N, C-alpha and C positions, 0 to 999 in steps of 0.2 A: 363576487367570487374571483379569486386569483387565477389568472391564466397560467397554465402549467407550461414550463419550458419543454421543448421537444428534444429528446435525446436520441442520438444515433450511436449505436454500439458497434465498434470494430472488433472482430474476433468473437462475435456473438454466440457461435456454436461451441466455443471452448469452455473449459472448466470455470474460468473467472467470468466469462461472458454470461454463462448460465446463472452464476451466483448474483451477478449484477441485475439481470432480468428479474430474478426472484425478489431481490431487495427493493427494486423500483416499483413493484406492484402497489397500487394505491398510495404512491408517494405524494405528499402535499405540494411539492415543488415541480416534479418532473413526470413525464410520461414517455415511454419508449415508442417512437414513431418510425424508426428506421434501424435495420440490422444489416451487418456486412460480415462477410467471411472470405474464405479462399476462393480462387477462381473456379474451382470445381463445383462450388455450391452456388455460384452466381446465377440468379434468375429462378432459383428454386424457392418453394414455400418453406418458411422457417421450420415448421413442424415436420416437414418431410426430410429436411437436410440435417436437422439437429438430433444427435443421439443423446437425449436428455437423461442426465445421470443423478440429479438431485432427488432427495426423498420427499419431494413436493410435486404437485401437479404443475405442468407447464402452464403459465398464465394464458388465458384465452386471448388476451389482447395481442399477443405476439404470434400466435399460431399461423395466421394467414399473411403475415408480412413477407414480402419478397426480398430475398437476400441481394444486396448490392456488392460490388467489388470493394475491397478495403483500401482504395486509393482513388484519387481524383485523376481522371484522364479526359483529354479533349474528345468530345463526341460520345461520351458514355454518360449514363444518368448520374446527376449530382445528388448526393444525399441531402434532402431538405430537412434541416434540423437547426436548433439553436446552439447545441453543444455536442461535441463528440467525446465519448469515453472509450479509450482504446486499450485493448489487451491483445497485443500482437507480438509475434516472435521478434526479437531484436533485429534480425537480419533484414526485415522488411519495414520495421516501424519508422526508421529514420526518414525514408522517402515518403511513406504513407502519411504519417502524422504531420510532417512538414507541409505536404501538399494540401491537407485540409485547413491548416492554420493559414497558409498563403491564400486559400480560397475564401477566407473570412470567417471561419468557424473556430471558436475556442476549443482546444483539445486538452483533455486530461488523460495523461498517459500512465499506464502501468509498466511500460517497457523501460529498459535501461538506456535506450538510444539517446535521449536528451538529458538524462538526470544530471550529469556532471558538466554540462555546458554552462559557462560562466554567467549567461544571461537568462537561464531557465530556472525558475524556482523549484526546489525539491521540498515539498511541503508536507508537514504533519500538523494539522490545524491547532492542536493543543500546544505546540512547541514554537513554530515559526510562521504564524500567519502574516507577519509583517514582511516576509520575503516576497509576498505577492506584489509589493511596491516596485519590484524590478520589471514588471510587465511592460510599462511604457518604454523602458530602455531596450527590452527585447524586440518590441514592435518596430522601434526605430532602426535597430541593428539589422533586422531581417526584412525590412520593407513590408511588414504586415500592416493591414488596415484595421479590420475588426478582429481578426484571429490572433491567437497566441497559444503558447503551450505551457501547461503546468504539469509537473510530474509528482508521483508519490513513490516512496522508497521500495526497494527490494523487500520481499515478504519476511526475510530474516532480519533485515535491518530495522524494520519498524517496531518489532517487539523489543529489540535491544534498546533502541533510542528512546522509546517510551519509558523505560526504566532508568536510562542514563540521564534524561532531562532533569528530573527532580534532584538528582545528585549533583549535576553540573551547576544548577541554580543555587543550591544550598552550600555545597562544599567545594566545588570545582573538581573536574575529572582530569587526571593526569595520564592515566594509562588504563587500557582494558584488554583482558584476555577472554575470549569467548569460544566455547565448543558447542556446536549445534547438533541436534538429533532431529532431522527434518522429515516431515510427513511425505508420503508418496504423491499426494495430490498436488504438491508443489511442482511436480514434473509434468502436470497436465494429464490428459487422457489420450492413449492408454497408459502413459507414464512408464514406469520401470517394469520390465518383464518379471512375472511371478517367480520364475526359476532363478532370477538374480537376487531378488529382495527377500524371499521367504528363507528363514533360518540364516539370515545374513545381515550385515551392516555394510553399506558401500561408503568408504571414506573419501569420496570425491564427488563434488557437484560442480560441473564446469562453470567457471566464472563467478561462483558464489562468494568465495572468500575475498576476492578482490573487491566486490561490491560492498561487502560488510566492512571492509577495512578502510573505505574512503567516504561512504555516504553519511555516516553519523556526524562527521566533522562539518560537512556542508550544512546539514540540518541544524546543528547547534552553533553554526557560525554567525558572523555579524554581517548585516547588510551595510555595504560601504559604497554609497552612490550607485553606480551602474554595475556593481559586481558584488559577490558574496565572498567574504573572507572566512575560510574554514577555521574551526576551532583547532587549537594546536595539539590536542592529545592524540596518542596513537592507539590503534586497535589491532590486535592479533587474533585472527579467526581461523578455526578449523571446522569444516562443515561436513556432516555425515547424513546419508539417507538411511532411514530406518523404516521398518514395516508397521507404520502407523498411518491411518487413513488421513486424518487432518490434525493440524497443530504442530508448530515447531517449538520444541523444548530446547532451552539454551542454558548452559552452565556458564556463569559469568564471574570474573574476578576483576575488581577495580582498585586502582590507587587514587586516593583523593588528595585534594590540595589542602584541606583542613582536617583536623582531628575530629572524630565523631564516634558515636557508640552505635550498637545495633539498634537501640531504641530510636536514636536520631534518624537512622535510615528508614525504619518503619514509618516514623511520623512523616518524613519527607515524601515517601511513596504514597501514603494514605491521604495526605492533604493536597496532592497534586491535582490541579484542574487547569483549564485554559479557556480560550475564547469560545470554543464550541459549547462548553458547559454553561458559560455566562449567557450565550445567545440561545441556549436550549435548541440547538440544531437537531433536526429529527433523528439522525443516525448517531448522534454523539452519545457515548456512554456516560451515565451519571458519575461513575467512578472509573476514570481512565486507567488507573493502576490499583489493583486489589492485592492485599497482602494476606497470605494464608499462613497460619501459625503451626499447622500440623507438620510433623517431622517428615512425612512422605508426600507432601504436596508442594507445588502443583503437579498435576498429571494431565496428559492430553485428553483422555476420555472424560475426566471429571471437571476440568477447568477451561477447556478451549472455548466453550460456548458462553462464558461469563459475559454479562452485559450484551447479550445477543451476538457474541463473538467479537465485540469491539474493544474489549479490555485486554490489557496485559496483566497476567496474574503472576505475582512474585512470591517466593517462599524460600525456606532454608537459608535465611539471612544469618550470616555468622562472620566472625573474624577470620581472616586468612593468614596463613603462616608466611607467605611471601609478599602478596599485595596486602591491602588494608582489609577488604571485605570480599566475601563470595556469596552468591545467591543463585537461585534457579528461577527461570521464568518460562511461561508458556504464552503463545499468541496464536490465534487462529489464522493460518496462512492464507486462506482464500477469502476470508471475510476482512478482518482488520489488516491483513497483509496484502490485500489486493482490491477486491470489489468494494468493500466497505471503506477502504482508504480513499479510493477515487470518488465514491459517492459523497463522503464527508467533505472532500475538497470542493466538489461541485456545490454543495450546500453553503460552504463558506464563501464561494464566489458570489452566490446570490445575496448572501447577507451583507457582503461588502460592496454591493452595487456594481460588480464587475461582469455580471451575466444577466 
């Protein structure tokens, strides 16, 4: 019987932390043995401190766990686990995640704090698993022994880059314009005030456009020794918050390096797979990108849960009058865009013998 790796979750009481706890129940590789949250929750029983919001029962295995602080400090209890999965606000993630990595624990981060650091891999397992090869350089640079940091992308980026990767590999991507309509769960709980979002669209999400405009190039970039060279295409993004519970919808226009047809794009999307599918990792979607042919799909309510929320669903593929092609995609922001992305990265680390 395989011994399961012990997982500690930072930000365990939040939206993404709850998703992760739910996804880890009965997992073949991992078990949750430690949870951490803000200082005000430290020392409390998880079931007493967590305002559980998922439409599933809280797993019994986590109810009696005592909440730790979300950082390593001298004289305070050290989380005893084999891996940390962190879903922390960016303003505290830099110090917190770095402290756990320095203490010898591998960290998978949902935060933006380390994503664009030159020696930290920003990984989507279907696209750039080879970027994990930069970990030895990171450990040397930062004086880490057993610990290291691996990040997954912004929740809006990941849906976009899952659709761009097949096009980049087949035709080359030269430019991208994207407009997002993002679910309120992306703002965490309690998120956006009801009087702000009902009967409204908010055309600003702080820091979101900047992340979407630089992360895809790193993910689709080349590993060059001890650094990652970003792909040369440009992305222009406009991000909006809309009154949808889950699922980020994105309208995308692309300029390609080679001529193609609508059918060529459909075939590229539908045939796209990667290492997680080859290895049959537990959380990997059998079809990473799904194409819908209906004129009014994809839609958040109908398509966000495809492949247990781990697929990007693409539709409305057509020629564009300014760029080459346009299409619409949907990705589940708290599953594939956050908890599921981190969990799939953890599974990949196990498969590659790094954990």
